[in-house]
C-alpha positions as CSV (number, residue, x, y, z in Angstrom):
1,M,0.0,0.0,0.0
2,K,1.3,3.4,-0.9
3,K,1.9,5.8,2.0
4,R,1.1,9.5,1.9
5,I,4.2,11.5,1.4
6,S,3.9,14.8,3.3
7,R,6.6,17.0,2.0
8,R,6.9,20.7,2.7
9,D,7.0,22.8,-0.4
10,F,10.6,23.6,-1.2
11,C,10.4,27.3,-1.5
12,N,7.3,27.5,0.8
13,G,6.5,30.9,-0.5
14,I,9.9,32.5,0.1
15,L,10.8,33.0,-3.6
16,V,7.5,34.8,-4.2
17,S,6.9,36.7,-0.9
18,T,10.5,38.1,-0.6
19,G,11.8,38.0,-4.1
20,I,14.5,35.8,-5.5
21,N,17.2,38.4,-5.1
22,S,17.0,38.1,-1.3
23,L,18.3,34.5,-1.6
24,G,21.5,35.7,-3.1
25,Y,23.1,34.5,-6.3
26,Q,25.5,32.1,-4.5
27,K,22.6,30.5,-2.5
28,L,20.8,29.6,-5.7
29,F,23.6,28.8,-8.1
30,G,26.7,28.3,-6.0
31,K,30.1,29.9,-6.5
32,D,30.5,28.5,-10.0
33,G,27.1,29.7,-11.1
34,I,25.6,26.2,-11.1
35,F,22.3,25.4,-9.4
36,Y,22.5,22.7,-6.7
37,E,19.7,20.5,-5.5
38,E,19.4,17.2,-3.7
39,T,17.4,14.4,-5.3
40,N,16.0,11.2,-3.8
41,K,16.4,8.6,-6.6
42,S,14.2,6.1,-4.8
43,L,11.3,8.5,-5.2
44,T,11.9,9.5,-8.8
45,D,12.2,6.1,-10.5
46,Y,8.5,6.2,-11.4
47,P,7.1,9.7,-11.1
48,P,3.3,8.8,-11.6
49,M,3.4,7.0,-8.2
50,L,4.6,10.1,-6.3
51,S,2.1,11.8,-4.0
52,G,2.4,15.1,-2.1
53,M,3.0,18.2,-4.2
54,R,3.1,17.5,-7.9
55,G,2.5,19.5,-11.0
56,S,4.9,22.4,-10.5
57,H,6.9,20.3,-8.0
58,D,10.1,21.0,-6.1
59,G,13.0,21.4,-8.5
60,S,10.9,22.1,-11.6
61,Y,10.7,25.9,-11.4
62,E,13.5,27.4,-9.3
63,V,16.0,27.7,-12.2
64,A,13.3,29.2,-14.5
65,H,12.3,31.7,-11.8
66,A,15.9,32.8,-11.3
67,L,16.2,33.4,-15.0
68,A,12.9,35.2,-15.5
69,W,12.9,37.3,-12.3
70,S,16.6,38.2,-11.9
71,N,18.3,37.1,-15.1
72,Q,20.3,34.6,-13.1
73,K,21.7,31.6,-15.0
74,P,24.9,29.5,-15.0
75,S,28.1,31.3,-16.2
76,S,29.5,28.2,-18.0
77,Y,28.2,25.0,-19.5
78,I,29.5,21.5,-20.2
79,D,29.5,20.9,-23.9
80,L,28.0,17.4,-24.3
81,D,29.2,17.1,-27.9
82,E,25.6,16.0,-28.8
83,E,24.2,17.3,-32.1
84,Y,20.6,16.7,-33.1
85,D,18.4,17.5,-36.1
86,L,15.8,19.0,-33.7
87,V,15.8,20.0,-30.0
88,I,12.4,20.5,-28.5
89,V,12.0,22.5,-25.3
90,G,9.1,21.0,-23.4
91,A,7.7,17.4,-23.5
92,G,4.0,18.1,-23.1
93,I,1.6,17.2,-25.8
94,S,2.8,20.0,-28.0
95,G,6.4,19.0,-27.7
96,L,5.7,15.3,-28.2
97,A,3.4,15.9,-31.1
98,A,6.1,18.1,-32.7
99,A,8.6,15.3,-32.4
100,K,6.1,12.9,-34.0
101,F,5.3,15.3,-36.9
102,Y,9.0,16.0,-37.5
103,Q,9.8,12.3,-37.5
104,D,6.9,11.5,-39.9
105,K,8.1,14.2,-42.3
106,K,11.9,13.8,-42.1
107,G,12.2,10.1,-41.4
108,S,12.3,7.8,-38.4
109,K,16.1,8.1,-38.1
110,S,15.9,11.9,-37.5
111,S,17.7,12.7,-34.2
112,I,15.5,14.5,-31.8
113,L,16.0,15.6,-28.2
114,L,13.2,16.7,-25.9
115,L,14.1,18.6,-22.7
116,D,11.6,19.1,-19.9
117,N,11.9,20.8,-16.5
118,H,9.6,18.3,-14.8
119,D,10.4,14.8,-13.5
120,D,7.6,13.4,-15.8
121,F,6.6,13.9,-19.4
122,G,3.2,15.1,-20.6
123,G,3.3,18.7,-19.3
124,H,-0.2,19.4,-17.9
125,A,-1.3,15.9,-19.1
126,K,-0.2,14.4,-15.8
127,R,-1.0,10.9,-14.5
128,N,-1.4,10.1,-10.8
129,E,-1.3,6.5,-9.7
130,F,-2.2,4.8,-6.4
131,E,-1.8,1.3,-5.2
132,Q,-3.9,-0.8,-2.8
133,E,-3.5,-4.5,-2.2
134,G,-1.5,-5.0,-5.3
135,K,-4.0,-3.2,-7.6
136,R,-3.3,0.1,-9.2
137,Y,-5.8,3.0,-9.3
138,L,-5.6,6.0,-11.6
139,G,-6.3,9.7,-11.2
140,L,-5.8,12.6,-13.6
141,G,-3.5,15.4,-12.5
142,G,-3.9,18.0,-15.2
143,S,-5.3,18.0,-18.8
144,V,-8.7,16.4,-18.3
145,N,-10.4,15.4,-21.5
146,L,-10.7,15.4,-25.3
147,D,-13.2,18.2,-25.8
148,N,-15.5,17.9,-28.8
149,P,-13.0,15.9,-30.9
150,S,-15.3,15.8,-33.8
151,D,-14.5,19.5,-34.2
152,Y,-10.7,19.0,-34.3
153,S,-8.7,19.9,-37.3
154,Q,-7.8,17.2,-39.8
155,I,-4.3,17.3,-38.6
156,A,-5.3,16.7,-34.9
157,K,-7.8,14.0,-36.0
158,S,-5.1,12.2,-38.0
159,L,-2.7,12.2,-35.1
160,L,-5.3,10.7,-32.8
161,K,-6.0,8.0,-35.4
162,N,-2.3,7.4,-35.9
163,L,-2.0,6.8,-32.1
164,G,-4.8,4.2,-32.4
165,I,-7.2,6.3,-30.3
166,N,-10.7,4.9,-31.0
167,L,-13.2,7.7,-30.2
168,D,-16.2,5.5,-30.6
169,L,-14.9,3.0,-28.0
170,M,-14.1,5.9,-25.7
171,R,-17.8,7.0,-26.0
172,K,-19.0,3.4,-25.1
173,N,-16.5,2.8,-22.3
174,I,-17.4,5.7,-20.1
175,S,-20.0,5.1,-17.4
176,D,-23.4,6.8,-18.0
177,D,-23.5,8.1,-14.5
178,F,-20.4,10.3,-14.8
179,P,-21.7,13.9,-14.8
180,M,-18.6,15.4,-16.5
181,S,-19.5,13.5,-19.7
182,N,-23.3,13.2,-19.1
183,P,-25.1,16.2,-17.5
184,S,-28.1,14.0,-17.0
185,A,-26.2,11.9,-14.5
186,N,-26.9,12.8,-10.9
187,N,-24.9,15.7,-9.4
188,V,-25.6,18.0,-6.5
189,L,-24.8,21.3,-4.9
190,A,-23.3,21.4,-1.4
191,I,-23.3,24.5,0.8
192,P,-21.7,24.5,4.3
193,G,-24.1,24.3,7.2
194,S,-23.8,24.3,11.0
195,D,-23.3,20.5,11.0
196,G,-21.5,19.7,7.8
197,H,-22.6,20.6,4.2
198,I,-26.2,20.8,3.2
199,I,-26.5,18.8,0.0
200,S,-29.3,19.7,-2.5
201,Q,-31.9,17.3,-3.7
202,G,-32.2,16.6,-7.4
203,N,-29.8,17.0,-10.4
204,W,-28.3,20.4,-9.9
205,M,-27.1,20.8,-13.5
206,L,-30.5,20.0,-14.9
207,T,-32.3,22.0,-12.3
208,I,-30.6,25.3,-13.2
209,Q,-31.7,24.7,-16.8
210,G,-35.3,24.6,-15.6
211,I,-35.6,20.8,-15.8
212,G,-37.2,18.7,-13.1
213,D,-38.7,19.6,-9.7
214,I,-37.2,23.0,-9.4
215,E,-39.1,24.0,-6.3
216,A,-38.1,20.9,-4.3
217,T,-34.4,21.3,-5.2
218,I,-34.3,25.0,-4.4
219,E,-36.2,24.5,-1.1
220,S,-33.6,22.0,-0.1
221,L,-30.8,24.6,-0.3
222,N,-29.3,26.2,2.8
223,I,-30.1,29.8,1.9
224,D,-32.5,32.5,2.9
225,S,-36.2,31.9,2.1
226,N,-36.5,35.2,0.1
227,E,-33.6,34.2,-2.0
228,K,-35.2,30.8,-2.6
229,Q,-38.3,32.5,-4.1
230,K,-36.1,34.6,-6.4
231,L,-34.3,31.5,-7.6
232,I,-37.5,29.6,-8.3
233,E,-38.8,32.5,-10.5
234,F,-35.4,32.9,-12.2
235,I,-34.7,29.3,-13.0
236,S,-38.3,28.4,-13.9
237,G,-38.4,31.2,-16.5
238,E,-41.4,32.9,-15.0
239,V,-39.9,36.4,-15.5
240,D,-38.3,38.0,-18.5
241,Y,-35.5,40.1,-17.0
242,L,-34.7,41.8,-20.3
243,D,-38.2,42.8,-21.4
244,D,-37.4,46.5,-21.2
245,M,-34.8,46.2,-24.0
246,T,-35.0,46.0,-27.7
247,L,-33.5,42.9,-29.4
248,F,-30.4,44.9,-30.4
249,Q,-30.0,46.1,-26.8
250,Q,-30.4,42.6,-25.5
251,H,-27.7,41.4,-27.9
252,E,-25.3,44.1,-26.7
253,Y,-26.1,43.5,-23.1
254,I,-25.5,39.8,-23.2
255,Y,-22.1,40.2,-24.7
256,S,-20.9,43.2,-22.7
257,T,-22.3,42.6,-19.2
258,P,-20.7,40.5,-16.5
259,Y,-22.9,37.6,-15.5
260,H,-22.7,38.6,-11.9
261,Q,-24.2,42.0,-12.7
262,F,-27.1,40.3,-14.5
263,L,-27.8,38.1,-11.4
264,T,-27.5,40.8,-8.8
265,L,-29.0,43.8,-10.6
266,R,-31.5,42.3,-12.9
267,V,-32.6,39.1,-11.1
268,G,-32.0,40.7,-7.7
269,L,-30.0,37.9,-6.1
270,S,-27.6,38.5,-3.2
271,E,-23.9,38.2,-3.6
272,D,-23.9,34.9,-1.7
273,T,-26.7,33.4,-3.7
274,A,-25.2,34.4,-7.0
275,N,-22.1,32.5,-6.0
276,I,-23.8,29.1,-6.2
277,F,-23.7,29.3,-10.0
278,Y,-19.9,29.9,-10.2
279,S,-18.2,26.6,-9.6
280,M,-18.1,25.5,-13.2
281,I,-17.3,29.0,-14.4
282,R,-14.3,29.1,-12.0
283,I,-12.8,25.8,-13.1
284,L,-13.0,26.8,-16.8
285,W,-12.2,30.5,-16.6
286,G,-10.3,30.8,-13.3
287,V,-12.6,33.6,-12.2
288,D,-16.2,33.9,-11.0
289,G,-19.2,35.5,-12.7
290,K,-17.9,39.0,-12.2
291,H,-15.4,38.5,-14.9
292,V,-17.2,36.6,-17.7
293,N,-20.0,37.9,-19.8
294,I,-23.5,36.5,-19.8
295,M,-23.0,34.7,-23.0
296,D,-19.9,32.9,-21.8
297,A,-21.5,32.0,-18.5
298,I,-24.6,30.5,-20.1
299,S,-22.5,28.6,-22.7
300,L,-20.9,26.8,-19.7
301,G,-24.2,25.7,-18.3
302,A,-25.1,28.6,-16.0
303,P,-28.8,29.5,-15.9
304,G,-30.4,32.5,-17.5
305,L,-31.3,31.9,-21.1
306,Q,-34.8,30.6,-20.1
307,S,-35.4,34.0,-18.4
308,M,-34.5,36.3,-21.3
309,G,-37.8,36.2,-23.2
310,S,-37.3,37.1,-26.9
311,A,-33.5,37.1,-26.5
312,A,-33.7,33.3,-25.8
313,K,-35.1,32.7,-29.3
314,I,-32.1,34.5,-30.9
315,F,-29.6,32.5,-28.9
316,K,-31.1,29.0,-29.2
317,Y,-27.9,27.8,-30.8
318,I,-26.3,28.1,-27.3
319,L,-28.6,25.4,-26.0
320,Q,-27.9,23.3,-29.1
321,K,-24.2,23.8,-28.4
322,L,-24.7,22.5,-24.9
323,D,-26.6,19.5,-26.1
324,D,-24.0,18.7,-28.8
325,S,-20.9,19.2,-26.7
326,E,-18.9,16.1,-26.0
327,S,-16.2,15.2,-23.5
328,L,-14.2,12.0,-23.9
329,Y,-12.0,10.6,-21.1
330,F,-9.1,8.3,-20.5
331,P,-8.9,7.2,-16.8
332,D,-5.8,9.3,-16.4
333,G,-7.0,12.2,-18.4
334,N,-4.9,13.2,-21.4
335,A,-1.8,11.6,-19.9
336,S,-2.7,8.6,-22.1
337,V,-2.3,10.7,-25.2
338,A,1.2,11.7,-24.1
339,R,2.0,8.1,-23.2
340,L,0.9,6.9,-26.6
341,L,3.1,9.5,-28.2
342,V,6.1,8.6,-26.1
343,K,5.7,4.9,-27.1
344,K,5.6,5.8,-30.8
345,L,8.7,8.0,-30.4
346,I,10.7,5.7,-28.0
347,P,9.4,2.1,-28.5
348,A,11.9,0.8,-26.0
349,V,10.2,2.7,-23.1
350,T,8.3,-0.6,-22.6
351,T,9.3,-4.2,-23.5
352,D,5.6,-5.1,-24.0
353,S,3.4,-4.1,-26.8
354,V,1.5,-1.0,-25.9
355,S,-1.6,0.3,-27.7
356,F,-4.9,2.1,-27.2
357,D,-6.2,-1.2,-25.8
358,N,-3.8,-1.4,-22.8
359,I,-2.4,2.1,-22.5
360,S,-4.0,2.8,-19.2
361,T,-2.5,-0.3,-17.5
362,S,1.0,-0.2,-19.1
363,V,4.0,0.7,-17.0
364,Y,6.8,2.8,-18.5
365,N,10.5,2.4,-17.7
366,Y,11.7,6.0,-17.3
367,E,15.4,4.9,-17.4
368,R,14.9,4.1,-21.1
369,L,13.7,7.6,-22.1
370,D,17.2,9.0,-22.6
371,R,19.4,6.4,-24.3
372,H,22.1,7.3,-26.8
373,E,21.1,4.5,-29.1
374,H,17.6,5.9,-29.7
375,S,16.9,8.4,-32.4
376,V,14.5,10.2,-30.1
377,R,15.6,11.0,-26.5
378,L,13.6,12.5,-23.7
379,R,15.5,14.2,-20.9
380,L,13.6,15.1,-17.8
381,N,14.5,17.4,-14.9
382,S,16.2,19.6,-17.5
383,T,15.4,23.3,-17.4
384,V,16.4,25.2,-20.5
385,V,17.9,28.7,-19.9
386,N,19.0,29.7,-23.3
387,V,18.3,28.9,-27.0
388,K,20.4,30.8,-29.5
389,E,21.2,30.5,-33.2
390,D,24.8,31.2,-34.1
391,R,26.1,32.8,-37.3
392,N,26.7,29.4,-38.9
393,G,23.0,28.5,-38.6
394,S,23.4,26.1,-35.7
395,V,21.1,26.3,-32.6
396,Y,22.7,25.9,-29.2
397,V,20.5,24.9,-26.3
398,N,21.7,25.4,-22.7
399,Y,20.0,23.8,-19.8
400,V,20.4,22.8,-16.1
401,K,19.9,19.3,-14.9
402,N,20.4,18.0,-11.4
403,G,22.7,20.9,-10.5
404,E,24.9,20.9,-13.6
405,A,24.7,23.1,-16.7
406,F,25.0,21.5,-20.1
407,R,24.9,22.5,-23.8
408,V,23.7,20.7,-26.9
409,K,23.7,21.6,-30.6
410,S,20.9,21.3,-33.1
411,K,19.9,22.2,-36.6
412,H,16.5,23.4,-35.5
413,S,14.6,24.1,-32.2
414,I,11.0,24.2,-31.3
415,L,9.9,25.9,-28.1
416,A,7.0,23.9,-26.8
417,C,7.3,25.2,-23.3
418,Y,5.6,27.8,-21.1
419,N,5.2,30.8,-23.5
420,S,6.1,33.6,-21.1
421,I,9.6,32.1,-20.5
422,I,10.5,32.3,-24.2
423,P,11.7,36.0,-24.2
424,H,14.1,35.0,-21.4
425,L,15.3,32.0,-23.3
426,C,15.7,34.0,-26.5
427,P,16.5,37.6,-25.6
428,E,17.3,38.3,-29.2
429,L,13.6,38.1,-30.2
430,P,12.2,41.4,-31.6
431,K,10.8,43.7,-29.0
432,Q,7.3,43.6,-30.5
433,Q,7.3,39.8,-30.3
434,K,8.5,39.8,-26.7
435,E,5.8,42.2,-25.7
436,A,3.1,40.2,-27.5
437,I,4.3,37.0,-25.7
438,G,4.1,38.8,-22.4
439,Y,0.5,39.9,-22.9
440,A,-1.2,36.7,-21.8
441,E,-1.3,35.2,-18.3
442,K,-2.0,31.5,-17.8
443,I,-4.9,30.5,-15.5
444,P,-3.7,29.1,-12.2
445,L,-5.4,26.0,-10.9
446,V,-5.0,23.1,-8.5
447,W,-6.2,19.6,-9.2
448,A,-6.0,17.1,-6.4
449,N,-6.6,13.3,-6.2
450,V,-7.5,11.6,-2.9
451,H,-7.1,7.8,-2.6
452,L,-9.7,6.4,-0.2
453,S,-9.6,2.9,1.2
454,N,-13.3,2.6,0.1
455,G,-16.0,4.7,-1.5
456,V,-18.8,3.8,0.9
457,A,-19.3,7.3,2.4
458,F,-19.1,9.0,-1.0
459,S,-21.6,6.6,-2.5
460,K,-24.2,7.5,0.1
461,I,-24.4,11.1,-1.3
462,N,-25.8,9.5,-4.4
463,A,-24.0,11.7,-6.8
464,K,-20.8,11.4,-8.8
465,L,-20.1,15.2,-8.8
466,I,-20.6,17.8,-6.1
467,Q,-20.3,21.5,-6.7
468,C,-18.9,23.3,-3.7
469,P,-18.9,27.0,-4.5
470,N,-18.0,28.1,-0.9
471,D,-15.0,25.7,-0.5
472,P,-11.4,25.7,-1.5
473,F,-12.1,23.1,-4.1
474,D,-15.1,24.0,-6.3
475,V,-15.8,20.5,-7.6
476,V,-15.5,17.1,-5.9
477,T,-16.0,14.2,-8.3
478,V,-14.5,10.8,-9.1
479,S,-11.7,9.8,-11.5
480,P,-13.2,9.1,-14.9
481,P,-15.0,5.7,-14.6
482,T,-14.0,4.4,-17.9
483,T,-12.6,1.1,-19.1
484,T,-10.6,2.7,-21.9
485,G,-7.1,1.4,-22.2
486,G,-7.8,-1.8,-20.3
487,Y,-8.5,-0.1,-17.0
488,Q,-11.0,-1.5,-14.5
489,P,-12.4,1.4,-12.4
490,P,-14.0,0.8,-9.0
491,T,-17.5,-0.5,-9.5
492,N,-18.7,-1.1,-5.9
493,P,-18.9,1.3,-2.9
494,D,-16.6,-1.2,-1.0
495,D,-13.9,-0.8,-3.6
496,P,-11.1,1.7,-3.2
497,A,-11.9,5.1,-4.7
498,V,-10.0,8.0,-6.1
499,L,-11.8,11.3,-5.6
500,F,-10.8,14.1,-8.0
501,L,-11.0,17.7,-6.6
502,M,-10.7,20.9,-8.7
503,G,-9.9,24.2,-7.2
504,I,-9.1,27.8,-8.3
505,P,-7.5,30.3,-5.8
506,K,-10.1,32.4,-4.1
507,F,-9.3,35.9,-2.8
508,Q,-10.7,39.4,-2.7
509,V,-10.4,40.9,-6.2
510,D,-9.9,44.6,-6.7
511,T,-12.5,46.0,-9.1
512,K,-9.6,47.6,-11.0
513,D,-7.9,44.3,-11.6
514,S,-7.7,43.0,-15.1
515,L,-8.1,39.4,-15.8
516,R,-4.3,39.1,-16.1
517,D,-3.9,40.8,-12.7
518,I,-6.2,38.3,-11.2
519,Y,-4.3,35.3,-12.6
520,K,-1.0,36.8,-11.4
521,K,-2.4,37.1,-7.9
522,G,-3.8,33.6,-8.0
523,R,-0.5,32.2,-9.1
524,Q,1.2,33.9,-6.2
525,I,-1.3,32.3,-3.8
526,I,-0.6,28.8,-5.3
527,Y,3.2,29.2,-4.9
528,T,2.9,30.4,-1.3
529,T,0.5,27.7,-0.2
530,S,2.2,24.6,1.3
531,F,1.2,21.0,0.7
532,E,0.3,20.9,4.4
533,T,-2.3,23.7,3.9
534,Y,-3.8,22.0,0.9
535,E,-4.0,18.8,2.9
536,K,-5.8,20.5,5.7
537,Q,-8.3,22.1,3.3
538,I,-8.9,18.7,1.6
539,R,-9.4,16.8,4.8
540,S,-11.7,19.5,6.2
541,Q,-13.8,19.8,3.1
542,L,-14.2,16.0,2.8
543,E,-15.1,15.7,6.5
544,S,-17.8,18.3,6.1
545,L,-19.2,16.7,2.9
546,M,-19.1,13.0,4.0
547,G,-18.8,13.1,7.8
548,N,-22.5,12.4,8.3
549,Y,-22.2,9.4,5.9
550,G,-19.6,7.6,7.9
551,F,-16.4,9.1,6.4
552,K,-13.3,8.8,8.6
553,Q,-10.0,10.6,8.2
554,S,-8.3,7.2,8.3
555,D,-10.1,6.4,5.0
556,I,-7.6,8.7,3.3
557,L,-4.6,6.6,2.2
558,A,-2.9,9.2,0.0
559,I,-3.3,12.8,-1.3
560,T,-1.7,14.1,-4.5
561,V,-1.9,17.9,-5.1
562,N,-1.2,18.9,-8.7
563,R,-0.2,22.5,-8.5
564,W,-0.4,24.4,-11.8
565,P,0.5,28.1,-11.2
566,H,0.8,28.3,-15.0
567,G,-2.3,26.3,-15.9
568,Y,-4.7,26.8,-18.8
569,A,-3.6,28.9,-21.8
570,Y,-5.0,32.4,-21.7
571,E,-8.2,32.8,-23.8
572,Y,-9.4,36.3,-24.7
573,N,-12.3,37.6,-22.7
574,S,-14.7,40.3,-24.1
575,L,-14.8,42.1,-20.8
576,H,-11.1,42.5,-20.5
577,D,-9.5,42.2,-23.9
578,P,-10.0,44.2,-27.1
579,E,-11.1,42.5,-30.3
580,W,-8.0,42.4,-32.6
581,K,-8.0,42.0,-36.4
582,E,-6.9,38.7,-37.8
583,G,-3.1,38.4,-37.5
584,E,-2.8,41.2,-35.0
585,A,-3.7,39.4,-31.7
586,P,-0.8,39.0,-29.2
587,H,-0.7,35.3,-29.6
588,E,-0.4,35.6,-33.4
589,I,2.4,38.1,-33.2
590,G,4.2,36.2,-30.4
591,R,4.4,32.9,-32.2
592,A,6.2,34.2,-35.3
593,Q,9.1,32.0,-36.5
594,F,12.5,33.2,-35.5
595,S,14.8,31.7,-38.1
596,R,15.6,28.2,-37.0
597,I,13.5,28.5,-33.9
598,S,9.7,28.1,-33.8
599,I,7.1,28.1,-31.1
600,A,4.5,25.4,-30.4
601,N,2.2,25.4,-27.4
602,S,-1.5,26.1,-26.6
603,D,-0.6,29.6,-25.5
604,S,0.4,30.4,-29.1
605,E,-3.1,29.4,-30.2
606,A,-4.8,31.2,-27.3
607,S,-6.8,28.0,-26.7
608,A,-6.5,25.7,-23.7
609,Y,-7.3,22.5,-25.5
610,V,-5.5,19.4,-26.7
611,N,-6.2,20.1,-30.4
612,A,-4.7,23.6,-30.1
613,A,-1.5,22.0,-28.7
614,I,-1.4,19.6,-31.6
615,D,-2.2,22.2,-34.2
616,S,0.6,24.4,-32.9
617,A,3.1,21.6,-33.1
618,W,2.2,21.0,-36.8
619,R,2.6,24.6,-37.6
620,A,6.0,24.8,-35.9
621,V,7.3,21.7,-37.7
622,E,6.0,23.1,-41.0
623,E,8.0,26.3,-40.4
624,Q,11.2,24.3,-39.7
625,T,10.9,21.9,-42.6
626,T,9.6,23.9,-45.6
């Protein structure tokens, strides 16, 4: 049985709260300008099994922060005398897809090196594993699902097909009672009460769309009676809250008005009551209803369209979009996509045959990722600090690994890393391009997996998803109950369970803050919150949710907190961003090819989805091969 690893966050907030300069150059890099760290090899042989603080884990960000914040980097590098056709910075889905596209185009013998600052590949497509009585249980630690794959570009669809991913089987393999793929499956709203959370009756997602016994569900909530009556009128569609506007005014209002303003000023709900609709908005936008417009909120399933009279007829396509949307899941999220890519690129990573049929249960040998005899090599725990093309057309890539600084040479380089670090890696970029790259701020988020000895207490709630708008974690659900990839998820309450918790930093937002300001502040909160604090929050929230159903703290066998201060790619928001002409948006200017260096990541597409990561990889490879 796996034991919980309770490790204190390495920086524990010092780097953020006091500034990296206060540590001193020698403390971070040593006298010779090299970063020193201690590693425990026994814990790093198989990263998916690690618990404690994951995602942006100890050792994955300190060197990059030193570079970005204080321009600190090693003064010398060991030349490894390694030369490649292509060096890729970042081994997330974009980087792995770029390697696959390059190999497909230039031949299987093309020499490719992927460098990644984390101790695992996949980037945000992170896999969490747990073990109990000899059986392995899976959780997803980052990139969650394939979102509307039927809308993917032909390039992205072809890659999924090449990897053997069978979308029809994925549709059949997922349990019908999983609300994240089927809104009709039972889910509830939970609000803290004096003796644990008060959990709503009925299906909350359907209720707020005006379906089912609205009155009974609303009456079961732990809120003021006057607010209940307002909610019933609002959700049932009894009142048209825009009847004083012309159709043109309604159109303008829906696109230009914060959803929160509609709820509080038009519907008349209190601040606290309006908050009950924000959990799903938070986990997708990283902010509440004050910072997304009415159209965006409704498109995410928030209520209101049924209460807009004539405007609802104009925007019927929104409901159609909700009905037609599709989410497909591997049991470990999109980590399986990354794993399939790695198997294609480095077949020796496993001695057994690995395919879509058994990808979820396959075990990878990380010691085989970086072998000189392979045409493709994947080097982890390697933070790149400089990428530069010399006068002869060669690209030199400098990086730090386990306290030592190295240099490799390449004919081309693709930067499939965090976008905002690129101006620091390539200071020679044009000023306009650097400024464009610096415009966006990634959405900070925290995904946690909790391994329970059994799922009895959770099953008594009779819902597979709980929205918790007043708690540190907005959503408590289960790992995707799918048999895709040969996985056998828990089927009975007595079986071990893996709960999946999704949270966005909550704090008082200044009305003058832009969306980017909010994300920056959220990122600081994540970096300064220790694992111990997250553990206390998780234990307290689960106790309040399930304590009345027999839950005991001893039921928790392991907790894995996936911290992503640089989470979702920034997507433009009509309330905070101007509308640029085609080709003039920051992400378009920022991703411009720089001679033998190209950029590939979801940031460069301003879209936080797998298909964007894949499409950007294709573009970058095309730039470097045509």
